[in-house]
C-alpha positions as CSV (number, residue, x, y, z in Angstrom):
1,X,-87.8,4.6,49.7
2,X,-84.8,7.0,51.7
3,X,-84.8,10.9,51.4
4,X,-81.5,10.2,49.6
5,X,-82.9,7.6,46.9
6,X,-85.5,10.7,46.7
7,X,-83.1,13.4,46.2
8,X,-80.9,11.3,43.7
9,X,-83.9,10.8,41.5
10,X,-85.0,14.1,41.6
11,X,-81.6,15.3,40.3
12,X,-82.2,13.0,37.4
13,X,-85.8,13.4,36.7
14,X,-87.3,16.2,34.6
15,X,-87.7,19.0,36.2
16,X,-89.6,22.0,35.7
17,X,-86.3,24.2,35.1
18,X,-86.4,27.6,33.6
19,X,-85.8,27.3,29.9
20,X,-83.2,29.9,28.3
21,X,-85.3,31.9,25.7
22,X,-82.3,33.8,24.7
23,X,-81.2,33.5,21.0
24,X,-79.0,30.4,20.2
25,X,-75.3,31.0,20.1
26,X,-75.2,29.4,16.7
27,X,-75.8,31.0,13.5
28,X,-75.4,30.6,9.9
29,X,-72.7,31.3,8.3
30,X,-72.9,34.3,5.7
31,X,-69.7,33.6,3.4
32,X,-67.1,30.7,3.2
33,X,-63.6,31.7,5.3
34,X,-61.2,32.1,2.7
35,X,-58.6,29.4,2.8
36,X,-55.3,30.6,3.6
37,X,-52.7,29.4,1.0
38,X,-49.6,27.9,2.4
39,X,-45.8,30.3,3.2
40,X,-44.1,29.9,0.0
41,X,-41.4,30.5,2.5
42,X,-41.9,27.0,4.4
43,X,-41.6,25.3,1.0
44,X,-38.3,26.8,-0.4
45,X,-37.0,26.2,3.1
46,X,-38.0,22.4,3.1
47,X,-36.8,22.1,-0.5
48,X,-33.0,23.5,0.3
49,X,-33.0,21.7,3.0
50,X,-33.3,18.5,1.0
51,X,-30.8,19.8,-1.7
52,X,-28.5,20.5,1.3
53,X,-28.7,17.1,2.1
54,X,-27.9,15.5,-1.0
55,X,-25.2,17.9,-1.5
56,X,-23.8,17.0,1.9
57,X,-24.0,13.3,1.0
58,X,-22.1,13.7,-2.6
59,X,-20.0,15.7,-1.1
60,X,-18.9,12.9,1.4
61,X,-19.1,10.2,-0.7
62,X,-16.9,12.1,-3.5
63,X,-14.2,12.4,-0.5
64,X,-14.5,8.7,0.5
65,X,-13.9,7.9,-2.9
66,X,-11.1,10.0,-3.4
67,X,-9.3,8.9,-0.2
68,X,-9.9,5.5,-1.4
69,X,-7.8,5.9,-4.3
70,X,-5.1,7.4,-2.2
71,X,-4.6,4.7,0.0
72,X,-4.8,2.5,-3.4
73,X,-2.0,4.4,-4.3
74,X,-0.2,4.8,-1.3
75,X,-0.2,0.6,-1.0
76,X,1.5,0.4,-4.0
77,X,3.8,2.4,-3.1
78,X,4.6,0.7,-0.3
79,X,4.9,-2.7,-2.3
80,X,7.1,-1.1,-4.7
81,X,9.2,0.2,-1.8
82,X,9.4,-3.5,-0.3
83,X,10.2,-5.1,-3.2
84,X,13.2,-2.2,-3.8
85,X,14.1,-2.7,-0.3
86,X,14.5,-6.6,-0.7
87,X,16.5,-6.5,-4.0
88,X,18.7,-3.6,-2.2
89,X,19.2,-6.5,0.8
90,X,19.8,-9.0,-1.9
91,X,22.3,-6.7,-3.7
92,X,24.7,-6.0,0.1
93,X,24.4,-9.6,0.7
94,X,25.8,-10.5,-2.7
95,X,28.3,-8.0,-2.1
96,X,29.2,-8.8,1.3
97,X,29.8,-12.9,0.3
98,X,33.1,-14.4,0.7
99,X,33.3,-15.3,-3.0
100,X,32.5,-11.8,-4.0
101,X,35.2,-10.4,-1.6
102,X,37.7,-13.1,-2.8
103,X,37.2,-12.5,-6.3
104,X,37.8,-8.4,-5.9
105,X,41.1,-9.3,-3.7
106,X,42.4,-11.7,-6.6
107,X,41.6,-8.8,-9.0
108,X,43.6,-6.5,-7.0
109,X,46.5,-8.8,-6.8
110,X,46.0,-10.7,-3.1
111,X,47.0,-14.5,-3.3
112,X,46.4,-17.0,-0.8
113,X,49.2,-18.7,0.0
114,X,49.3,-22.9,0.7
115,X,50.8,-22.4,4.3
116,X,49.1,-19.3,6.0
117,X,51.0,-17.0,9.1
118,X,49.0,-16.2,11.9
119,X,49.9,-13.6,14.3
120,X,49.9,-14.1,18.0
121,X,48.5,-11.1,19.7
122,X,49.6,-12.3,23.3
123,X,53.4,-12.3,22.8
124,X,53.8,-10.7,19.0
125,X,54.9,-13.9,17.6
126,X,54.4,-15.1,14.1
127,X,53.4,-18.6,14.2
128,X,53.7,-20.5,10.8
129,X,55.8,-20.8,7.8
130,X,56.7,-16.9,7.9
131,X,57.6,-16.4,4.5
132,X,55.9,-14.8,1.6
133,X,53.3,-16.0,-0.5
134,X,53.8,-16.9,-4.0
135,X,52.4,-14.9,-7.0
136,X,50.3,-17.4,-7.9
137,X,47.4,-18.7,-5.5
138,X,47.1,-22.3,-4.1
139,X,43.3,-21.5,-4.4
140,X,40.7,-20.4,-7.7
141,X,39.5,-16.9,-5.7
142,X,36.5,-16.9,-8.2
143,X,35.6,-20.6,-7.5
144,X,34.7,-21.5,-10.9
145,X,34.3,-25.3,-9.9
146,X,32.5,-24.1,-6.9
147,X,28.4,-23.4,-7.3
148,X,28.1,-19.7,-8.4
149,X,26.8,-17.2,-6.3
150,X,23.5,-16.0,-8.6
151,X,23.5,-12.3,-6.7
152,X,26.8,-11.6,-7.7
153,X,27.3,-13.0,-11.2
154,X,26.6,-9.9,-13.4
155,X,28.2,-7.5,-10.4
156,X,31.3,-5.8,-12.0
157,X,34.6,-6.2,-10.0
158,X,36.3,-3.4,-8.3
159,X,39.5,-3.2,-10.6
160,X,37.1,-3.3,-14.2
161,X,33.8,-2.7,-14.3
162,X,33.4,-4.3,-17.5
163,X,34.5,-7.5,-15.8
164,X,32.5,-9.7,-13.5
165,X,33.2,-13.2,-11.5
166,X,32.5,-14.9,-14.7
167,X,35.2,-13.4,-16.6
168,X,35.1,-10.7,-19.1
169,X,32.3,-10.7,-21.4
170,X,32.6,-11.9,-24.6
171,X,31.1,-9.4,-27.6
172,X,28.6,-11.5,-30.0
173,X,28.7,-10.3,-33.3
174,X,27.1,-11.4,-36.4
175,X,28.1,-11.8,-40.1
176,X,29.0,-7.8,-40.9
177,X,31.2,-7.9,-37.5
178,X,29.0,-5.7,-36.0
179,X,27.9,-6.3,-32.0
180,X,24.9,-8.2,-31.4
181,X,22.7,-6.9,-28.4
182,X,20.2,-9.7,-27.4
183,X,16.2,-8.7,-27.3
184,X,14.9,-7.4,-24.0
185,X,13.2,-10.2,-21.8
186,X,10.1,-7.8,-20.9
187,X,7.6,-10.4,-21.1
188,X,9.0,-13.1,-20.0
189,X,11.2,-16.1,-22.1
190,X,10.5,-16.6,-25.2
191,X,8.4,-19.7,-26.3
192,X,7.6,-21.3,-29.6
193,X,4.5,-21.8,-30.2
194,X,2.6,-25.0,-30.3
195,X,-1.0,-26.0,-31.8
């Protein structure tokens, strides 16, 4: 065997090493160690932290719900304003219609002549019949024979606030002679009950 191998075997082989005769390091425990209680502060901090998280979540939830109601309110206001804008647009369209302008002109005493007269701007000459129109208009300005404009049927005329294009309203009376006001139609048209 080689010398290296012998040296390796000597290393692992039980040898006559000196035995340690000192007292062992381990000794029996006389009394069990007192177990320390967990610190109360750590528990309080943990509970307060959990309560703070729950409170923050509730506050965020309440604010989100409140914002949702605010958005809903603003959306309904926007819808109402859009309807109001459309109603005003329709009123302006009705007031600027040729039928309404002609009815107001007729109510003010203006008449339409059968033979119109024009002023030529290039030389200032009058072209046409050049005579005054009569007191009767040849055209019915109110247009009772034409298709009625629903936007202006109830709009009062300039000269008489009680009169409309359809004429002066007729007062309906009952047997005693008192005026009868028709019921308001808030829930739609009345319909008969059928079975």
